[in-house]
C-alpha positions in Angstrom: 14.5 10.8 -10.6 13.9 11.1 -14.4 11.5 8.0 -15.7 11.5 7.4 -19.2 9.2 4.7 -20.4 9.5 3.8 -23.9 7.6 0.7 -26.3 10.6 -1.6 -25.4 10.5 -1.3 -21.4 10.9 0.7 -18.8 14.3 2.4 -18.5 15.0 4.5 -15.4 17.5 6.9 -14.2 18.2 7.6 -10.5 21.1 9.9 -9.6 22.3 8.3 -6.2 25.4 9.6 -4.3 26.5 10.8 -7.9 26.0 6.7 -9.5 23.9 6.7 -12.6 21.9 3.2 -12.1 20.0 1.9 -14.8 16.6 -1.0 -14.3 14.7 -2.9 -17.1 11.8 -4.6 -16.6 9.3 -5.9 -19.0 6.4 -3.7 -20.7 3.3 -4.9 -18.7 5.2 -3.1 -15.5 4.4 0.8 -14.9 6.1 2.9 -12.6 5.8 6.5 -11.5 6.9 8.7 -9.2 4.9 10.9 -6.3 5.5 14.2 -5.2 5.4 12.4 -2.2 8.5 10.9 -2.5 6.6 7.4 -3.1 7.5 5.1 -6.0 5.2 2.4 -7.6 5.2 -0.5 -10.2 1.7 -1.6 -11.2 0.6 -4.5 -13.0 -2.5 -5.2 -13.9 -4.4 -8.5 -13.7 -4.5 -11.5 -16.0 -8.5 -11.7 -15.7 -10.8 -9.5 -16.1 -13.9 -8.7 -13.2 -17.4 -8.3 -14.6 -19.2 -5.4 -13.3 -22.0 -3.0 -14.3 -24.4 -5.4 -14.7 -22.3 -7.8 -16.5 -21.9 -4.8 -19.4 -18.8 -4.0 -18.5 -15.3 -5.2 -17.1 -12.0 -4.5 -15.9 -8.3 -6.2 -14.5 -7.7 -5.4 -10.9 -4.1 -4.0 -10.7 -1.8 -4.6 -8.1 0.6 -2.1 -6.9 3.6 -2.6 -5.1 4.9 0.8 -3.2 8.3 2.2 -1.5 8.4 5.4 0.4 11.3 7.1 0.4 11.0 9.3 4.1 8.5 7.3 5.9 6.7 4.3 7.2 5.9 1.9 6.1 8.4 2.0 3.4 6.8 -0.5 1.7 3.4 -1.9 1.5 0.8 -3.0 -1.8 -2.3 -2.6 -3.1 -5.0 -4.0 -4.9 -7.0 -1.4 -7.0 -10.8 -2.0 -7.9 -13.4 -0.6 -9.6 -16.2 -1.9 -7.6 -15.8 -1.6 -3.8 -16.1 -4.1 -1.1 -18.3 -3.6 1.3 -16.1 -4.0 4.5 -15.4 -0.8 5.9 -12.0 -1.2 8.0 -10.2 -4.5 7.1 -10.9 -7.7 4.8 -9.7 -11.2 4.5 -7.5 -11.8 1.2 -7.1 -15.3 0.3 -3.4 -15.4 -1.4 -2.2 -17.9 -3.2 2.0 -17.7 -4.5 2.5 -20.2 -7.4 1.2 -23.2 -6.1 1.7 -23.4 -2.6 -1.6 -23.1 -0.3 -3.9 -20.5 0.1 -3.4 -18.4 3.4 -5.6 -15.8 4.5 -4.1 -12.5 5.0 -6.3 -9.2 7.2 -5.8 -6.4 4.4 -7.2 -2.5 4.8 -9.5 -1.5 3.2 -8.8 2.3 1.5 -10.2 4.8 -0.6 -14.5 4.3 -1.3 -13.6 1.1 -0.2 -11.7 0.4 -4.1 -8.2 -0.3 -2.8 -6.8 -3.6 -0.4 -4.0 -2.2 0.4 -0.6 -4.7 3.0 1.5 -3.1 4.7 5.2 -4.6 5.1 8.0 -5.7 3.2 7.6 -9.1 3.9 4.4 -8.9 1.4 6.7 -7.6 -1.2 9.6 -10.1 -0.1 6.8 -12.9 -0.6 6.9 -12.1 -4.6 10.3 -11.7 -5.3 11.0 -15.0 -6.6 7.4 -15.9 -7.5 5.6 -16.7 -10.6 1.9 -16.5 -10.5 0.1 -14.4 -7.5 -3.7 -14.9 -7.4 -6.2 -12.9 -4.6 -9.3 -13.6 -3.5 -11.6 -11.7 -1.6 -15.5 -11.4 -1.2 -17.4 -8.0 -2.1 -19.8 -8.4 0.2 -22.4 -10.3 2.4 -24.0 -11.1 -0.3 -21.9 -10.1 -3.2 -19.9 -12.8 -4.3 -16.0 -13.0 -4.5 -13.5 -11.2 -6.5 -10.3 -12.9 -7.9 -7.4 -11.8 -9.6 -4.6 -13.7 -11.4 -1.2 -11.8 -12.2 1.9 -12.9 -14.5 4.6 -11.4 -12.1 7.2 -11.8 -14.9 9.9 -8.8 -14.1 8.5 -8.9 -10.5 11.8 -8.6 -8.9 13.5 -6.5 -11.6 10.3 -4.1 -10.3 11.3 -3.9 -7.0 15.2 -3.5 -8.0 13.9 -0.4 -9.6 11.8 1.2 -7.1 14.1 0.4 -4.3 17.0 1.8 -6.1 14.8 5.5 -6.7 13.4 5.4 -3.2 16.9 4.7 -1.9 15.5 1.5 0.1 16.8 -1.6 1.1 15.6 -4.5 -1.3 12.8 -6.7 0.6 
């Protein structure tokens, strides 16, 4: 697969079964193909979290992924600069558009700085959504973190990575 990133958007050309397919997505999405066959699309939150005693701020990053070979085929994760204190799972409150909040169990990844949810159902719920709000606790006394995402171009991003990893849309 070849991936071209330009100022007007992202265009990927994938040769699948001898047929070239092209997808485009807004500039806010970043695409990557790993050596392990995992294809990802990432989006920065519209808000900032403050770290380092208030001296620094950053935007959490939401990534959706598809594995060409392997299970789970689809997953999503939230990358943070500050670690959460949980070791295996953490409860994340999820609000899609203006629907009611749902609590989900997400796995805690590398050094507590990644929250992961596997399965196509997490991706599927966002395909037609406009906004995503995630909320979680950093620790017992550390307070809450929140991330807001403008999901413009989400369905195009899912289509692009599904085509690149030769998978069905969730």
